[in-house]
N, C-alpha and C positions, 0 to 999 in steps of 0.2 A: 246613573248618572254619568256625567261626561269625563272621560279618563283624561289623565295628563299623558301627554305624548312623551316617548322615550327620550327624544333629545331635550325636552323642557327638562326632565328630571335629571338627566346628565349635566346639563349646565348649572344646576343647583343654584348658591346665591350667587355666583360670578356675573350673571346675566339676569339679576333679578330688576324688576320695575320699582322704583322708588314711589310710594304710594303716600302723599300728603294729604292733609285735610284740606287743602285749598279748594279742592273740587266739592262742590254742592253736592249733598245727597238727598235721594228720594227711594224709601223702602216701601213698596207696594204689592200685594197680592191679588190674584186675579180668580174669583170664586164665583161659581155656577153650578147648575145642575147638569147632570151626565149630556153631553151631546149637545151643549148650546154653544159651543164654539170657542172655548177659552183657548186651546192649543193653538187653533188655526189663526187666532187673532195675535199671539205672540209672534208666531211666524211672519206673519205681514208686519208688524212693529219692527222686528229684527231687520227685515229686508229694506224696509224704509228709512232707516237709521244708519245704513251702512256697515252693517257688520259682516256683511260678504261682499266679494268682489264681484263686479258686474259678469264676468264670465263664468264665474263659480257654480257647480252644479248643487243645486241645494234640494233636500228631500222635504216631502210635505210632513206636517207634525214633527219638527224637530226635536221637540222636548220629549215626545215618547219614543225615548232609545232603547228600552227593554223589546225583546222580541215578542213578548205576549201583549204589549202595549201596542205595537205595530199590528198584530195579527186581530185583535180584538177591536182596534180602533178607539180604546179608551185609555185615560191616565191612571195608573196604579200608584205611582210613586210622585211625591212633590218635588221640584227640582226647582232652584234658582237660577236665573240669567240676569245680564246686566247690559244697558244699553248706554250710549251718550246722546244728549239732546239739550242743545243750546248750553254746552259747557257744564250740564248738571248730570251726573250719573245717577241714573233711575234703576235700581235692583226690582227686578220683577220675579215673583214666585208663582211659578205654575202649580195648580192644585188639582187633585182628583176630584170627579164630579160625582161619582156612584157613591151611595150612601155606604156602603161597606168599607170603605176607605176613609171614612171620616176622621179617623185617627190622626190621619196624616195632616188633614186640615187643621184640626185642633192644634196640632204642634206647630205648625209653619207661621200661623198668624201671628203668634208671638213675636215673629220676626219683623212684621210689617207695621208700618204707621198709618197706613190707608189701604183701602180696598176697592177694586172696581167689580161690581157686581153685573155679570152679564145675564140677561133674560132673552130668552126666545121671543121674537115678535108675534109668533101664533100661539106657542104653549103658555106663555106667561109664566109667574112664578110657581114652581113644580115643589115637592116634598124637600129635595136636597136645597133648594133655593132658600128655603125656610131654615133649614138645620144650618148652614153655613153662614148665613146672615145673622142669624141668633147669635152665634159665636162671636162674630166680628163685632156686633154691637156692644156685647156683655165685654169686651177689651176696649171699649172705647175708640174704636177706628171709625174714622171719617169716610162714607163711600161716595163712589162715584157710580151711577148708573147708566149701562149702556143697553139699550134695545136693539138686541143683535138680529142678523136675518131679516133685515128690514124689506129685501127684495123678494121675500117668499109671497106668493099669491095668496095666500091665507092669511097673510100678516095682519093685525089688528093694534097697532103701535099704541093708540090712543088709550084703549081699554088696558091695556098691559101696564101702561104708566100708572094709570088709578089703581090697578091690584098691587101693584109694586109699593104705591103710597100706603095702602090699607096694611100690607104686610109690615111695613115699618112702623107702623101705629100699634098693630097687633104686639109685636114684639118689644114694644115699651123704649123707642128710640128717644133721644132726647132732642132738643131743639136744634142743636147744631148738626146732628146727625140727619135730621129730618131735611134740614135745607141743602138737599143733595143737587149737584148738577145732572141733567140728563141728556144723553147724547144718543144720536141712532146711527148704526154701522151695518156695514155688511162685512164681516172679517174676511171670509175667502176673497171677496173682490179688493180688500184692502183700502177702503174708506170710511170716514165717519164725519158726521155733520152735527151741528148743534140743534139747527131747525129742519125740519124735512123738507122746505122749500131751496136749501141751500145747496150749493154746487158740490157734487160728490167727487172729491178728487183725491185725496189720501188721507192719512191717520193722524197728519198734524194737529188738528183740533183736540184730538184725545190727548196728546202728548202735552199740549200747552195747557189744558186740563188739569192734568196730573201736578205740574210744577206750580199751578195757581192755588190748587186745592189742598195738596196734600203737603203737610208740614214737614220741616226738616226733623231728623231723629232727635228726641229730646233727650240728651247724654251729657254725662258729665266727664269731661276731658281729663282733669286735675285729679281724679280718684285711681287708685291702682287698678290694673287690667281685671276685667270679670266678663264673661261671656256664658250664656245657657247653651249647653249642646242640644240642639232640636232635631237634627237629621244625622244618622249613622250610615255611613257609606264604605265600600271597600274599593281600593284602587289597585290594579295589577303591579303597580310600581311603587306606590306609597303605603300600600296595606292601609289599616284602619283609619278613615278619614273622619272627623266630627264636623259638621257643619252648623253655624249658629250665627247670632247678630252680636258683635260687642257691645255690651251693655254700658261700659266705663272705662277709662283709661285707653292706654295704648300698649302694645307689644311688638318685640323685634324677634327675628329668628335667633335661635338658642337661647332666648329667655327662659328661667326657671319658672316652672307653674305647679300647681297641685289641683288636684281636683276634690270636690267634696260631694256628697249627695243632699237630698232635700232635707236630712236631719242635720246636716253640717259636719257628719264624720268624714275623715280623710280617707279617700279611695286609692290614690296613687300619685307620687310625685313625678316629674320628668321634665323634660326640655321640648321647645317647639322646634322641631327639626325642619318643619317646613311650614309656611303660611302661604295661602293661596286666596284670590278673590277670584270673581266671576267675570267675563268679558264675553257676550254672546253665549255660543255653545262650547266655548273652552274655559279652562282654568289657568289663571296666570300666575306664577309664582312672584311674591312681593317680598320686601324686606323688612316692612313695618305696616301695622295695620293700625285704625284707630276707631273710636268710639263709634257706632252707628254703621260700620261696614258689615256686609255678610260676608263672612269669611269661611275657609276651610282648614283645619289643623290636622297635622300628622304628627306623631311621635308619642300618642298615649296609647296603651294597650287595654286598659280596664276600664276606663271611662265610658259611659253609655249616655245614652238619651235622657234628659232633664238633670244630669248631672252639672254642676257649675266648675267651668274651667278658670282660675284665676290665679293672681299673683300670690305668692306663699303668705303674705301679710293679711290676705282677706280671709275671715273666718264665716261670714254670713253666707248662705246660699241664694241665689236668685229665685225669684218667685216662679213656679211653674203651674200653668193651669191643670187642674186635674182632669184625665182622659177618662170619657165614659166607659163604663164596664162592658165586656162582651155580654151577648145575650145568647149565643150559640155555641155549640160544642160537639166534636166528633172525636170517636176512639180511633188511635192509628195503632196498629199493630205489625208485627214482622208477617212476612207473606207465607204462610203454612199451606197453602195449597199445593196439589199434586205437581203442578208446572211451575212452582216456585224457584226461584234461581237460574231460570232459563236466559232470561233476557236482562235483568239488571246486574249491575256490578256492585251496588251498595245494598245489601240485603241482610246485615244484622242490625240487631237492637242498639247497639253502642253507635253505630254510624247514623242510624235514625235518630236518636236521642240526641246526640251532638248538633246535627242539622237543625232539629226543632228548637233546641236551646237556643243556637245562634239566631235564629228567626224572631223568637220571644226577645231575645236582646234588642234588635233593632226595630222591630214593629211592637209599638206599645201598645196597640191595639189586640195584639195575639198575646194569649195567656198559655203558659205550659205546667202541665202536672202530670206527676206519675200515678199511674193506676194500681189498685190491689193486684190486678192480675200480671202475670208474668208477661214481660215486653210489650206493655200497654201503655200508650200516652194519651192523655186528654189534651185536646187542643181547643181552645176557646177564640171566638172572633165576632165579628158584628153581623155576618150573614153568610150564605151558602157561596157566594161569589168570592168573598175575600178568604174562606178556607179552601174553596176549589182553584183560586188563583196559586196558593200556596203548594197546595199537593201536585197541581199541574207542573209548577217550577222545579219541585223534588222531582217528580216522572223524568223530566228532562236532563235532569243531573245525573240520571242513572239508578235510582232508588226503586226498590219493589216495596209496595206497601197493601195492607189490608185496612179499610175504611168502613166505619159504622155509618150508620144513617144519622144524621145530624139531628140533635135534639135540644131542645130550648133550656135556658138555666133559669130555675125557678128562685124565688126569694121568699122571706117571711116577713109579715109584718109585726107589728109591737104585740099583738094579740096571737100570734102564732099560725094566722091564715096564710095559706099559701097564694103568691102572687106570681103571675106570669107576664113576660114582655107583650105589649100592645104596640101594632104599626098602625100607621096612618097610611092608608091605600088611596091612591088617586087613579080612577081607570077613566080614560076617555075611549069612547067605544061609538059605533055606528047605532043609532036608533033601535034598528031591528034586532040587536044582540042585547038590548038592556035587560029583558026580562030573565035571560040565561045567564047573565054576569050576577045579578041580584040572586038569583035563586042559588048559584054556585056559591056566593060568599055568605049566605044565610046558613047554607051546611056546614061552614067552616066557621060559624060563630060570630062573623062580621056583623057589625052595625052599622047601618046607613047613616050618615051625618046631613048629608047635602045631595042633591042631583039637579043640575041645570044644563041648559043647552050651551055647548062649545062653539058654535059656528062650525060652518061646513058639513051639516048634517050629523055632528058629533054630539054626544051627550056626556057631561063631566059627572062621576060619581065619585063621591068620597065616603070611605069606610073606616071604621075603626076595627080591626080585627087581631086575634091573637098570632103570634108569630108560628106555633107548630102548626097552626090551620092553612097556613100559606106556604107551606114546605110541599113541594111539588106541585102546587097549583098552577104555575106559569105554564104548563104544557095544556093542560086542561082549557086554561083560557084562550090561548092561541087557537085550539082546536074550536071551542065554541063561538070565537068571533072571527073565524076563517082568517087568521094570521093579521086582521086590522086593527085588533084592539092594542092599546097602550097601558100598560100597567108600572106603577111608579111606587115604591114602598120607602117609609121611612120609620125608624124606632119612634115611638111617641112617647110612652110611659110604663111602668109597671102597675097592673090592676088587678083586681080578684081573678081566680081561675075560673074560667069559662065553662067548664065541663068538657066531657068527651067529645073529642072529634074523630068522625069516622075515616079512616085512611084509603088505602087503595082498595077497591072493591073488586078487583080481578086477582086469581090466583096466577101462580107460576108454573111454566112447564119447566120440568127438572130432568136432566139426563141421567140414564140409569146406568151407563157405563163411560168407560175412559177410551178414548180413541179420537178418530176423525169422523166429521160428519159427512153423509152422502147424500146427494141430490135425491134419490129414490126414495129414502127415508123421510127427508124433510117434505116432499112432494105429498105422500100420503098421511103427513100430520099436519097441513097447513090449516085443515078444517077446525083443528083443536084450538087455534089461537094466533096470535101475531108472532113471528119468528124474529129473534135477535140476532141470527147465525145464518150463514150461507153455507154453501157446497164447499166441502175440503177445510172447513174450521175446526182445529182441535178442540175438544171438549173432554171434560171430566166428570165423573161421578158426582153428584149434587151441584153441579154447575147450571146455573139458569140460561135456559136456551130460547125462552120466549115468554108470551103473556097469554094465561089460559083465558077462554071465552067466558068460564065460570068463576065463582068466587074461592073455589079450592085449588090446592095445588094437584098437579097431574104429572106423574113420571111417565116419560117417554123415551123411546130407544132410536136417537137419530143416527145410529150407526149401521142400521139393518139395510143392506144391499139386497138386489134382486137374487134370487136363486137361479143360476143358469143351468140348464139340463139339456140334454138332445132331445128332449121331448116338446115337439112345437104347439104352442097354444092354440085353440081353434080361432079365437078373434087376433086382431091386431095389437101390436104393442102400443101402449099409452104414450104421447110424448109427454116428457117431463117437462113441466113448466114451473118455475118457482117465482113466488111473488118477492119483490124486493123487500129485505129484511130492514126493522126498524133499526135506526143508527142514534145513538143518544151521545149528547156531551158528556163530560166527566159530571158536571155540576146537575144535569138532567139525572143521571144514573145515581148520584148521591140522594137525590129527592125522591127518586122512584123506589128505592128499596125499603122494605118493612124492617120492623125491629130484630126478626129471625134471619136476617139477609145481610149481606156483605158486599163491599166493592172491592174486587182484586186489582190494582193499578201496578203497571209494569211500563218500562219505557215504549213497548211495542202495542201492548194491549190493554183493554179496560174489559175486564170480565165481571159478571154478577154470578154469585153464587149464595148458597143456603149456609148458615152459620154452622150447621151440623151436616157434614158431607154424606154420611151414611144414613140410610134411610131407618135403620133400626134405633140409630141414636135421636133422630129428629121425632120419631113417635115417641120415646121414652121423655124426650124433654117436653113434648106437648102435653102428655098426660101429667107431668109433674107441676104445670103451671095452673 
């Protein structure tokens, strides 16, 4: 989120902005599939509405303020901003596009009165488009449809409009929602038009449509103050900050308030020490807020997401939409490897537990539970990416962790039958690779629903496949399609258990000793499989150093150097040439490991290892299964 400046905090209430309801309001969220251009469009809107000085240096994707967001080019946390257009304040909420962060979208949609649905002119509606639109329509929000990236050479705007309309009908949109305006845009270039033939100048047509089509907040000003906490943030100067929309009434600085949960039980009482609204990328201190405003509150220590902050006279909590439950979990434990404690500062179970509890409090799509084992914690999430982002964040904070393979969360129906999560998978692939993809999905118990030409020599195939079958499939998919295929996944439903799915077919190369790997040893072992390490990499007994060419595990000694004597060999020395080792990301490593393997995460290293480091222990455990 955007922190408040030290100067602004120091000024306190002496220099606050009087915030009256004379200004008209519009609250709108931007929703779309990942990489369809939401954040870039908001950048262009803010630049064209005078949020920055002419000579001000402005970064790309301003709303993606986190390090991981900037590195990966995706939005992870939903963030509000505000602009002024024709004397109307428009609050805009940027939402994540990736399915794993759908919990963020579900929460923030409750703050909006309308949505801008962004769709790529070439790709058309994708799985996440369907997911977020379904949530928006269920809340009764009126949409504005924008066909973005109209300048793409493979764009097909007319067909995409038809696909969007079909999607609305499939999601049971009402007559008002079906009467949506359609605009065509190129967010990166900063223009939007109502008709393709119109002059492409700026984004003013979009802003005018927002004023016309999105209604003012339907709120009650004469009732006591109440707001639903939708986002939880931490500010270096203010501490815990709760963000939400004021549902009714008004509030001033230092007013007494209480917080109640969804059952109506009181959580805490306190005072509103600071009230803030949003202006561009900044937070602005105000002395009063009114119904309809999207605000930030400081001063409460126990209140969390989905709680109602209200006047002491209010006893009924505000309605909060239930969040879809997680479908996947991992076990996180203390790092007990031989190299544990060398790189990290936070290595105790207490520190890990407190950090995971704090994450579960702020992120409603994450669940936390203590395991039966000592110092082990179960973390549930929507997918590998969401859990991977959490672990990567903790890693950068100085934590050392041991992470298990992701596993799906099963349910049982009324008759006691086991149900598992099923995902809708949409694959765009070149025609020559279709058979390989279909074969790969069949092996993972996927059932094909549709296959049709998608233009530009691409074929679109739609599957329903179990989540557990898709763990680790991304790497193989990219290999099979020579990196040209695009796969998008979205949770569909729980369905009957599909039977056993074969896992990784190749075994592991395991280090026999602890020490530093040498080039001579690796060179002589390269024909045994693909290496994950290079020369001078520290290794320990039981650590996985490569992938075996066969399906069984093989223990190898990567420490054995050349024996130097004063006796010359008759032949010439062989030149040592090492093949570049395979480098995997954190999410790829999580998906790669088997049930008897673990991932060691430290601030500087990612290591794969066997659950039981000692070979005797491994054999004993294997016999007991």
